[in-house]
C-alpha angles and dihedrals in degrees: 000000000000121000118238092246089064089077089062091045091052090051090048092050092048089057093051091243124164099203138027118210120199121182131167110255094019132089116254110273134193136200108237116185090336099314126099119230136168115257095195136015102230116091123234110254123209090256095048097047091045091052094045097048099039091050092049094047100042125224099290097048092041091055090050090051093049089052100044104026094228133073135176124189142132120257122201114205098174139328090288102042130056126164136205102222130204120182120192141171116231139171094282097042135269123359138173140191122205122195116202112235112193111230089213109076110221119223123244088251092054091050090053094226120154116283091236090074089073089064090066089060091053095058123106101211143002136069129289119192123205109193143178142112122295110290096024095121098256092140092049093052092046092048089053090049092049089049091051089054091044092054098043108032138047100229141133108245119189119195124195110195142164099233115358106245113174113036113215126206118215112258119156090336133053111240117197111191119195125186119213112242090015108053099010131019097235146348088263093053092047092050093049090050092048089061087066098041100079090250121173094188134019128198114203108198094209132005097204106147143039097257094050092048092047092050091047091052091047091050090050091049092051093058107275127124107236127193119193140168133225133178097242124120103216141028097252094053089046093059091046092049092054092050096042093056089072128074114264094253091057097045098088090055092046091049088054092048094046093044091056099039105037112105100173151326124229111191114190139192131177118226131194112249116242091239091055092240104124135304136286132212123243122192144200110205128196118185116196115245133163088269092053091049091051093048092052093047091050093047093236099129092155085076091064088081091066091046091053091049094049097037101076091116089060091050097262123144140171119241092235092051090054091048091048091053090051090049094049090047089055094242095123134027123253091246093051090048091049093049094051098039122106096208097043098181089070089066102040094092090062095055117104109267094232094045123103110240107251118237129216126017 
């Protein structure tokens, strides 16, 4: 039997939305191609949102939410629609955000990401970081990369996620998916266990603390291929973020570990298409070379900019260069390009002369 919330999910899917927002005292709203809009006029009362959310979560999860005020889990509506679910308490009552996770995993070709990303799936050891703000498609890109490995190589791939989003079927590889708080107590515990599980590759859903990052670097050094995510928007900030997590006295050792084990960084953003029909991914890509390793060991990450500029033959690219290509090809609007750019002055000349220059990101 369907849950009542499925009616809202069906409406969301029919509009091509990526997220559903429910908040007590507000009408249900959805994010469609980056913008939030109401999908019905009637507000959600306390009774209705309580019924919708408690039914979707089930008794055990609902009790945990009532006690802690936060809840993350994956909700499966049907074989075509799965949702990453976040419940929260806020000043006006209960609220929830649901992110649509397609059950069909798109290929790297279908996503239109650079061909060089496949090379990261062919490696035997080291660490690859896929970064970007929340909602930038990191999970989608990583799922496509895991599927590429699953199709082409006979490996044991362990994923540690919170929650599990894309569900993989075993093909040439064995994929073991573990959900934090369900199958393993924490990212750290899952990583430690993976070291004893004959894993060839490990996907860490989020590298958010010192211990998780340290374990990921250790796993990469001991011969595993590790994929992790961070909420940084370019390769240089990603390297700094990894180093800065550690106390000052440990940073020289961590720079040495990261310099020898880093294989690449894929930073990603999603941009609204100029025609209003969906979004497209843009990427900054750093591929580790001897020069990159030396820069990281020496702590001179400002020099990575020059490496990215000169490394096009190795498949490297700057985020702003990728955005500029999309702008010149007419794929995105000048204002969208300006808003997502890192070096905004490069894009000011393309803005309409009578338009106020937008502020913020």
